[in-house]
C-alpha positions as CSV (number, residue, x, y, z in Angstrom):
1,X,0.0,0.0,0.0
2,X,2.9,2.4,0.8
3,X,4.5,1.8,-2.6
4,X,1.2,2.5,-4.4
5,X,0.9,5.7,-2.5
6,X,4.4,6.7,-3.4
7,X,3.9,5.9,-7.1
8,X,0.8,7.9,-7.3
9,X,2.6,10.8,-5.7
10,X,5.4,10.5,-8.3
11,X,2.9,10.4,-11.2
12,X,1.0,13.4,-9.9
13,X,4.3,15.3,-9.2
14,X,5.4,14.6,-12.8
15,X,2.1,15.7,-14.3
16,X,2.2,18.9,-12.2
17,X,5.8,19.7,-13.2
18,X,5.1,19.0,-16.9
19,X,1.9,21.1,-17.1
20,X,3.2,23.9,-14.9
21,X,6.3,24.2,-16.9
22,X,4.5,24.1,-20.2
23,X,1.9,26.7,-19.3
24,X,3.8,29.1,-16.9
25,X,7.5,28.9,-17.7
26,X,7.6,28.0,-21.4
27,X,6.0,31.2,-22.6
28,X,8.8,33.3,-21.0
29,X,11.6,33.4,-23.7
30,X,14.5,33.6,-21.1
31,X,13.4,30.4,-19.4
32,X,12.8,28.3,-22.5
33,X,15.6,25.8,-22.0
34,X,14.9,25.5,-18.2
35,X,11.3,24.8,-19.1
36,X,12.2,22.0,-21.5
37,X,14.4,20.5,-18.8
38,X,11.7,20.6,-16.2
39,X,9.2,19.1,-18.7
40,X,11.7,16.3,-19.4
41,X,12.0,15.7,-15.6
42,X,8.2,15.6,-15.4
43,X,8.0,13.0,-18.1
44,X,10.7,10.9,-16.4
45,X,8.7,11.0,-13.1
46,X,5.5,10.0,-14.9
47,X,7.3,7.1,-16.5
48,X,9.0,5.8,-13.3
49,X,5.7,6.2,-11.4
50,X,3.8,4.3,-14.1
51,X,6.3,1.5,-14.2
52,X,6.2,1.1,-10.4
53,X,2.4,1.2,-10.4
54,X,2.3,-1.6,-13.0
55,X,4.8,-3.6,-11.0
56,X,7.7,-3.7,-13.4
57,X,10.1,-3.2,-10.5
58,X,9.3,-6.8,-9.3
59,X,10.9,-8.2,-12.4
60,X,14.2,-6.6,-11.4
61,X,14.7,-8.9,-8.4
62,X,17.6,-11.4,-8.1
63,X,16.6,-14.6,-9.8
64,X,15.7,-17.5,-7.6
65,X,17.6,-20.8,-7.3
66,X,14.3,-22.7,-7.3
67,X,12.8,-24.2,-10.5
68,X,10.1,-21.9,-11.8
69,X,8.0,-24.8,-13.1
70,X,7.6,-26.7,-9.8
71,X,8.6,-23.8,-7.5
72,X,11.4,-25.9,-6.0
73,X,9.4,-28.9,-4.9
74,X,10.6,-31.3,-7.7
75,X,7.1,-32.5,-8.2
76,X,4.3,-31.2,-10.5
77,X,0.6,-32.0,-10.1
78,X,-0.9,-34.2,-12.8
79,X,-4.5,-35.4,-13.2
80,X,-3.6,-38.7,-11.5
81,X,-1.4,-37.4,-8.7
82,X,2.1,-36.0,-8.6
83,X,4.9,-36.6,-11.0
84,X,8.6,-35.6,-11.3
85,X,9.1,-32.1,-12.7
86,X,10.2,-32.3,-16.3
87,X,12.1,-29.0,-16.1
88,X,14.5,-29.8,-13.2
89,X,14.2,-33.6,-13.2
90,X,13.0,-33.6,-9.7
91,X,15.9,-31.7,-8.1
92,X,13.9,-28.5,-7.5
93,X,16.8,-26.4,-8.6
94,X,16.8,-24.0,-11.5
95,X,18.8,-24.9,-14.6
96,X,21.8,-22.6,-15.4
97,X,20.1,-21.1,-18.5
98,X,17.0,-20.1,-16.4
């Protein structure tokens, strides 16, 4: 819940920076470059917040040593009971190429 609150704040801050810079700072000729940099920062904040909100940061975790197919148990559920996992041959460990 805390992460979702943080991501919403990032997105809203990015939108505020972008729109504020576009409508208030961009029309002033002396601050044109600064306005573009602030708008770029706003877009970056929107992108980071959106990615965190969608959960893309979870895919950046360290890979597990457990087999993803059987979740480390070495057995997979079949219609007639349990059978040896075809991915790890029953060891429960991930293969090197996983």
